[in-house]
Every structure is written in C-alpha cells, then in structure tokens.
C-alpha positions as CSV (number, residue, x, y, z in Angstrom):
1,X,-34.9,-9.3,10.2
2,X,-36.7,-7.4,7.4
3,X,-34.9,-6.6,4.2
4,X,-33.2,-3.3,3.7
5,X,-35.4,-1.0,1.6
6,X,-34.2,0.2,-1.8
7,X,-34.3,3.9,-2.7
8,X,-33.8,6.0,-5.7
9,X,-31.1,8.7,-6.1
10,X,-33.9,11.3,-6.0
11,X,-35.3,10.0,-2.8
12,X,-31.8,9.9,-1.3
13,X,-31.2,13.6,-2.1
14,X,-34.6,14.5,-0.6
15,X,-33.8,12.6,2.6
16,X,-36.4,9.9,2.1
17,X,-33.7,7.2,2.2
18,X,-32.4,8.5,5.5
19,X,-35.8,8.3,6.9
20,X,-36.3,4.8,5.7
21,X,-33.0,3.7,7.2
22,X,-33.8,5.2,10.5
23,X,-37.2,3.5,10.7
24,X,-35.4,0.2,10.0
25,X,-32.9,0.9,12.7
26,X,-35.8,1.4,15.1
27,X,-37.4,-1.9,14.1
28,X,-34.3,-4.1,13.9
29,X,-31.9,-2.9,16.6
30,X,-32.5,-3.9,20.2
31,X,-29.6,-2.0,21.7
32,X,-30.9,1.5,21.2
33,X,-31.3,3.6,24.4
34,X,-32.6,6.8,22.8
35,X,-33.6,7.5,19.3
36,X,-35.7,10.1,17.3
37,X,-39.2,9.1,16.3
38,X,-40.4,10.0,12.8
39,X,-43.9,10.8,11.5
40,X,-44.5,8.6,8.4
41,X,-44.8,11.6,6.1
42,X,-41.6,13.4,7.3
43,X,-38.1,13.0,5.8
44,X,-34.8,13.4,7.5
45,X,-31.3,13.9,6.2
46,X,-29.1,11.5,8.1
47,X,-25.3,11.4,8.2
48,X,-23.2,9.1,10.4
49,X,-19.6,8.1,11.3
50,X,-17.9,5.7,13.6
51,X,-15.9,7.4,16.3
52,X,-15.2,7.0,20.0
53,X,-16.2,3.3,19.8
54,X,-19.8,4.1,18.7
55,X,-21.8,5.6,15.9
56,X,-22.3,9.4,15.8
57,X,-25.3,10.5,13.8
58,X,-26.7,13.9,12.7
59,X,-30.4,14.3,11.7
60,X,-31.7,17.4,9.9
61,X,-35.0,18.2,8.3
62,X,-34.5,17.3,4.7
63,X,-34.5,20.4,2.4
64,X,-34.5,22.9,5.2
65,X,-31.0,24.2,4.9
66,X,-29.1,24.5,1.6
67,X,-25.6,23.8,3.1
68,X,-26.8,21.1,5.6
69,X,-24.8,18.2,4.2
70,X,-21.6,20.2,4.1
71,X,-22.0,21.5,7.6
72,X,-22.9,18.1,9.0
73,X,-19.8,16.5,7.4
74,X,-17.7,19.3,8.9
75,X,-19.2,18.4,12.3
76,X,-18.4,14.8,11.9
77,X,-14.8,15.7,10.9
78,X,-14.7,17.6,14.2
79,X,-15.7,14.5,16.1
80,X,-12.7,12.7,14.5
81,X,-10.3,15.5,15.6
82,X,-11.8,15.5,19.2
83,X,-11.3,11.7,19.5
84,X,-7.7,12.2,18.5
85,X,-7.3,14.7,21.3
86,X,-9.3,13.0,24.1
87,X,-8.7,9.2,23.6
88,X,-6.5,7.5,26.2
89,X,-6.2,4.6,23.7
90,X,-4.0,6.8,21.3
91,X,-0.5,7.4,22.7
92,X,-0.2,10.7,20.7
93,X,-3.4,12.2,22.1
94,X,-3.3,15.3,24.3
95,X,-4.9,13.4,27.2
96,X,-2.4,10.6,26.9
97,X,0.4,13.1,26.9
98,X,-1.1,14.8,30.0
99,X,-1.3,11.4,31.8
100,X,2.4,10.8,31.1
101,X,3.8,14.2,32.1
102,X,1.5,16.0,34.5
103,X,2.7,14.2,37.6
104,X,6.2,15.7,36.9
105,X,5.3,19.2,35.6
106,X,2.5,21.5,34.8
107,X,1.3,20.7,31.2
108,X,-0.5,23.3,29.1
109,X,-3.5,22.1,27.2
110,X,-5.8,23.3,24.4
111,X,-8.3,25.9,25.6
112,X,-11.4,23.7,25.0
113,X,-9.9,20.8,26.8
114,X,-9.0,23.0,29.8
115,X,-12.6,24.2,30.0
116,X,-13.8,20.6,29.9
117,X,-11.5,19.6,32.7
118,X,-12.8,22.6,34.7
119,X,-16.3,21.4,34.2
120,X,-15.5,17.8,35.2
121,X,-13.8,19.0,38.4
122,X,-16.8,21.3,39.2
123,X,-19.2,18.3,38.9
124,X,-16.9,16.2,41.0
125,X,-17.1,18.8,43.8
126,X,-20.9,19.4,43.3
127,X,-21.6,15.6,43.5
128,X,-19.3,15.2,46.5
129,X,-17.1,12.8,44.5
130,X,-19.8,10.6,42.9
131,X,-18.4,11.7,39.5
132,X,-14.7,11.5,39.0
133,X,-12.7,11.5,35.8
134,X,-9.6,10.1,37.7
135,X,-11.3,6.8,38.5
136,X,-9.5,4.8,35.8
137,X,-7.3,2.9,38.3
138,X,-10.4,1.4,39.8
139,X,-11.8,0.3,36.4
140,X,-8.4,-1.2,35.7
141,X,-8.2,-3.2,39.0
142,X,-11.8,-4.5,38.5
143,X,-10.8,-5.6,35.0
144,X,-13.5,-3.6,33.2
145,X,-10.9,-1.8,31.0
146,X,-10.0,-5.1,29.6
147,X,-13.6,-6.3,29.6
148,X,-12.5,-9.2,31.8
149,X,-14.1,-8.3,35.1
150,X,-13.1,-9.9,38.4
151,X,-13.3,-9.0,42.1
152,X,-10.0,-7.5,43.1
153,X,-8.0,-8.4,46.1
154,X,-8.5,-5.9,49.0
155,X,-4.9,-4.7,48.9
156,X,-5.0,-4.2,45.1
157,X,-8.2,-2.2,45.4
158,X,-6.8,-0.1,48.2
159,X,-3.7,0.7,46.1
160,X,-5.9,1.7,43.2
161,X,-8.2,3.9,45.3
162,X,-5.1,5.8,46.6
163,X,-4.5,7.0,43.1
164,X,-8.0,8.3,42.6
165,X,-9.4,11.8,43.3
166,X,-10.1,14.9,41.3
167,X,-9.0,17.0,44.3
168,X,-5.5,16.1,43.1
169,X,-6.0,17.9,39.8
170,X,-4.4,21.4,39.9
171,X,-5.8,23.6,37.2
172,X,-4.2,26.9,36.5
173,X,-6.5,29.1,34.5
174,X,-3.9,31.7,33.7
175,X,-1.7,29.3,31.8
176,X,-4.4,26.7,30.9
177,X,-2.2,24.1,32.5
178,X,-2.8,21.0,34.5
179,X,-0.7,19.3,37.1
180,X,-1.3,16.0,39.0
181,X,-0.6,16.3,42.7
182,X,-0.7,12.5,43.3
183,X,1.7,10.0,41.7
184,X,-0.1,7.5,39.5
185,X,-3.1,9.8,38.9
186,X,-4.6,9.6,35.4
187,X,-7.7,11.0,33.7
188,X,-10.1,9.3,31.4
189,X,-12.8,11.4,29.7
190,X,-14.9,8.5,28.4
191,X,-17.8,9.5,30.7
192,X,-18.0,13.0,29.3
193,X,-16.2,13.0,26.0
194,X,-19.1,12.0,23.7
195,X,-21.3,14.7,25.2
196,X,-18.5,17.3,24.8
197,X,-18.1,16.2,21.1
198,X,-21.9,16.7,20.6
199,X,-21.7,20.2,22.2
200,X,-18.9,21.2,19.9
201,X,-20.8,19.8,16.8
202,X,-23.8,21.8,17.8
203,X,-21.7,25.0,18.1
204,X,-20.4,24.4,14.5
205,X,-23.9,23.8,13.1
206,X,-25.4,26.9,14.8
207,X,-22.5,29.0,13.5
208,X,-23.4,27.7,10.0
209,X,-27.0,29.0,10.5
210,X,-28.5,25.5,11.1
211,X,-30.8,25.7,14.1
212,X,-32.9,22.5,13.8
213,X,-31.1,19.2,14.3
214,X,-30.7,16.2,16.5
215,X,-27.3,14.6,17.2
216,X,-26.4,11.5,19.1
217,X,-23.3,9.5,20.0
218,X,-24.0,5.8,20.5
219,X,-27.7,6.6,21.2
220,X,-26.9,7.1,24.9
221,X,-25.9,10.7,24.4
222,X,-28.4,13.0,22.5
223,X,-28.5,16.7,21.8
224,X,-31.5,18.4,20.2
225,X,-31.9,22.0,18.9
226,X,-34.9,23.5,17.4
227,X,-37.6,21.1,16.2
228,X,-38.4,18.2,13.9
229,X,-40.4,19.5,10.9
230,X,-43.5,17.3,11.7
231,X,-43.8,18.7,15.3
232,X,-44.8,22.0,16.7
233,X,-41.8,24.3,17.3
234,X,-42.2,24.1,21.1
235,X,-42.2,20.3,21.0
236,X,-38.7,20.0,19.6
237,X,-37.8,16.3,18.9
238,X,-39.4,13.1,20.2
239,X,-36.8,10.8,21.7
240,X,-37.6,7.3,22.9
241,X,-36.1,5.9,26.2
242,X,-35.8,2.1,26.3
243,X,-36.8,-0.2,29.1
244,X,-33.6,-1.5,30.7
245,X,-35.3,-4.8,31.6
246,X,-36.6,-5.3,28.0
247,X,-34.1,-3.6,25.7
248,X,-36.4,-4.2,22.6
249,X,-39.2,-2.1,24.2
250,X,-39.5,1.6,24.7
251,X,-40.5,2.7,28.1
252,X,-41.6,6.2,27.2
253,X,-41.0,9.2,25.0
254,X,-39.4,12.5,25.8
255,X,-39.9,15.8,24.0
256,X,-36.4,17.4,23.8
257,X,-35.8,20.9,22.6
258,X,-32.6,22.9,23.1
259,X,-31.4,20.4,25.6
260,X,-29.3,17.3,25.9
261,X,-30.2,13.8,27.1
262,X,-27.8,11.1,28.4
263,X,-28.4,7.7,29.8
264,X,-26.1,5.5,31.9
265,X,-26.5,1.9,32.8
266,X,-24.6,-1.3,33.2
267,X,-26.8,-3.6,31.2
268,X,-24.1,-4.8,28.9
269,X,-20.9,-4.4,30.9
270,X,-21.0,-6.6,34.0
271,X,-19.9,-9.9,35.4
272,X,-21.4,-12.3,37.9
273,X,-19.3,-13.7,40.8
274,X,-20.6,-15.8,43.7
275,X,-24.1,-15.2,42.5
276,X,-23.7,-11.4,42.7
277,X,-23.8,-9.1,39.7
278,X,-21.1,-6.4,39.4
279,X,-21.6,-3.6,36.9
280,X,-18.9,-1.5,35.3
281,X,-20.1,1.9,36.8
282,X,-18.1,2.3,39.9
283,X,-18.6,4.5,42.9
284,X,-15.3,6.4,43.0
285,X,-15.7,7.0,46.8
286,X,-15.9,3.4,47.8
287,X,-14.1,1.8,44.8
288,X,-17.0,-0.7,44.4
289,X,-19.6,-1.0,41.6
290,X,-22.7,1.1,42.2
291,X,-25.8,-0.9,43.0
292,X,-29.6,-0.5,43.1
293,X,-30.0,1.4,39.9
294,X,-30.9,0.0,36.4
295,X,-30.4,3.2,34.5
296,X,-30.2,7.0,35.0
297,X,-31.2,9.5,32.3
298,X,-30.5,13.2,32.7
299,X,-31.7,16.2,30.7
300,X,-29.3,19.2,30.9
301,X,-28.5,22.3,28.9
302,X,-25.3,20.7,27.5
303,X,-24.5,17.2,26.5
304,X,-21.2,17.1,28.5
305,X,-23.1,18.0,31.6
306,X,-25.9,15.4,30.9
307,X,-23.2,12.7,30.2
308,X,-21.4,13.4,33.5
309,X,-24.5,13.7,35.6
310,X,-26.1,10.5,34.2
311,X,-23.1,8.6,35.6
312,X,-23.2,10.6,38.9
313,X,-26.9,10.0,39.4
314,X,-26.4,6.3,38.7
315,X,-23.9,6.3,41.6
316,X,-25.9,8.7,43.9
317,X,-29.3,7.0,43.6
318,X,-32.8,8.6,43.2
319,X,-33.0,10.6,46.4
320,X,-29.7,12.4,46.1
321,X,-30.4,12.9,42.4
322,X,-33.7,14.6,43.3
323,X,-31.9,16.8,45.8
324,X,-29.3,17.7,43.2
325,X,-32.0,18.7,40.7
326,X,-33.8,20.8,43.3
327,X,-30.5,22.8,43.6
328,X,-30.1,22.9,39.8
329,X,-33.7,23.5,38.4
330,X,-32.4,23.5,34.8
331,X,-31.9,19.7,35.1
332,X,-34.4,16.8,34.9
333,X,-33.9,13.1,35.3
334,X,-35.5,9.7,35.0
335,X,-34.0,7.1,37.4
336,X,-35.1,3.5,37.0
337,X,-34.7,1.0,39.8
338,X,-35.8,-2.6,40.3
339,X,-39.4,-2.8,41.5
340,X,-40.8,-4.8,44.3
341,X,-41.9,-7.6,42.0
342,X,-39.4,-9.5,39.9
343,X,-39.2,-8.0,36.5
344,X,-40.9,-4.7,37.5
345,X,-39.5,-1.2,37.4
346,X,-39.7,1.6,40.0
347,X,-39.6,5.0,38.2
348,X,-38.3,8.2,39.7
349,X,-39.3,11.1,37.3
350,X,-37.7,14.3,38.4
351,X,-38.4,17.8,37.0
352,X,-40.6,16.7,34.0
353,X,-44.2,17.4,33.2
354,X,-46.7,15.4,31.1
355,X,-45.9,17.5,28.0
356,X,-42.2,16.5,28.3
357,X,-42.5,12.8,29.3
358,X,-45.1,10.3,28.3
359,X,-44.9,6.6,29.3
360,X,-45.8,4.1,26.6
361,X,-48.6,1.8,27.6
362,X,-47.7,-1.9,27.5
363,X,-50.0,-4.8,27.0
C-alpha cells in the first residue's frame, strides 16, 4: 500500500488534501462500488463521518461556496439524527418503538418517517412484493442478521414467512400513524435508510444555496447534484461502477447529474452449503435467497428510490427490471449477471445512452 501523502494547512483549506485523500482511496481500497473520479488539476472539499455502519462522505468543489464546510457538517449531523430515528439496533429509536407497539395500537410517527414508509409500501406494491421492508424475520431465520448464515428448517422458514408482508402495514395519513395488522410483523429500513439520509442531506445543502455536490453512504448509495468543477455542467459527476467479479477493477463510468445511484449485491454477505452459494438478499415472496444476479445498479430521481429499487431489481432479474423501467422512464439500470463463460459477465444496460454510460476497456 502506498504511503499517505502529506499536505500543508494551506492545501487543506483549499481542498487539495481532500483530493489527494480521495485519489488514495481509489488506489488502495478494493471494496468501493461507486466513487467520484477526479481530474488531476481539480480539488474537492471532502467531509466524512461514520454512521449507519458505513462511511458517509460529502464532496464539494473547493472554494465554490463560502459556507460549504458549515453546511456539510450540518448535513452529517443530520445523518446522525436520522440513524438515531431509523436504526433497529437502538432500542430507543422511533422504528424500534414502532416494532414494539404497532401490533397492539396505532402509533404516530414523525412526518418524514411516515412519508418514507408510504414510499416503501408504494414500491412494494409496484414491484409485486419483490421489495419489502417487513422481510426481517426471513433474514433472522436464515442467520444473516447475526452474520451466521445457515439453511433454515422448512417449518422455521414457513413460520417466518407468515410474519412478512407490507400488505399488513396500515398507514393512516390523517394521523401519520402506523398499525401492524399481523402479529410478529416488524420493519427494517436498512435497504432504504441510507438513501433517505442522502436525500435529506441534499435538501439541507440546497436550502443553504449549495447546488453542486456529490454524497455517498458506504459507496453503494450515491446522490449527485450540479456538476464537478472540471466537467461541463451537463456532465454532472463521473462515478465509477466496479466489476462484481473483480472488485479491484472498475467496469465502467456513469455520468450522474441531479440523480441518485444505488447498487445491490451479495458479494460479501453469503455462505456456502452443500456446494451451493446463498446470498443475503432474499426474495420476500419465496423466502429464499435471490439467485442469478451478481449486482443491480439503479439510477433514480431520489436516493431512497434508487436504494429500494436496486434491491428489488436484484430479486426481479433483468427482464422484469426492464419492464419496470419502461413503465417508469425516469429510471435507468445496469444489471450484471454471470456470463456463459466462467468468469464472464452478461450486462443488461437499461435506459442509458453512450453519453451517460461508458464501459472501461480491459486488457
């Protein structure tokens, strides 16, 4: 691994240190799924924080906005507050309180959370159940919640499946309240929460008059507004997408402007049993791990929608994903499947032209 570069205080304040740090993260980190590309002469202001079990980062053109640092720190503070609201791993969180009480009574929730739940239920209906925020019992019975995967007994799987289904979520818009119509139902917003946090951060930055930035949560959820200073305004930001079979290689490059990008895959969370690989992304309709897909990337107007649909498209597969995008022309997707030859990829590029997506030639 190369040495970390030294920088002067002046370079740091100008954003050069942030640019150098980002270049080193590109060179040294093999786990990145999507990341901004820098022209050598351009500088970025970079701020980051650990939250939601990953690193959130904000990139801004250095020197463009006088209050950029203060606004970015406020956005990261907001991520902390949202994690405190959404995490099922914090007993005092609003979502944990909802899971404890909503089967007995209607529970009023904060307005933003209610809108997020409405969006999740809408996507559940639109994908015919391929996306479901109530699928936690299935993850539990498969052992993925504990990161100790194992094939469940048929009766245990059936009992878990009986407690899954967003059709059992009763949302009352008049009182912004939620009730569970099935005993044992619980929600987990891990598949949409990072995107929602990015959307809320973007709202805060825009309200502060900042219109050119790139945000990401764990590299798999990205939101871009405006453009990088080294690119034409219509190009937005260049974001790399990695090869799921060779994580240290980039498969291609996307131009992202005023959109969000999310990628789902099971490259790191899986187990092997009886010679068969079982990934952590489950099909809520069958209760079994989804198969036949290596990764699904979705471009959407909001990061929450991109997050949820990347999971749904991983479950649905390329043909149903293409049909979905046809009905929703504001979306685009890249679905990667195993190719006919061992070690090869079959690409399904949906709704993107050559100005938006360019594959990187490999030797």
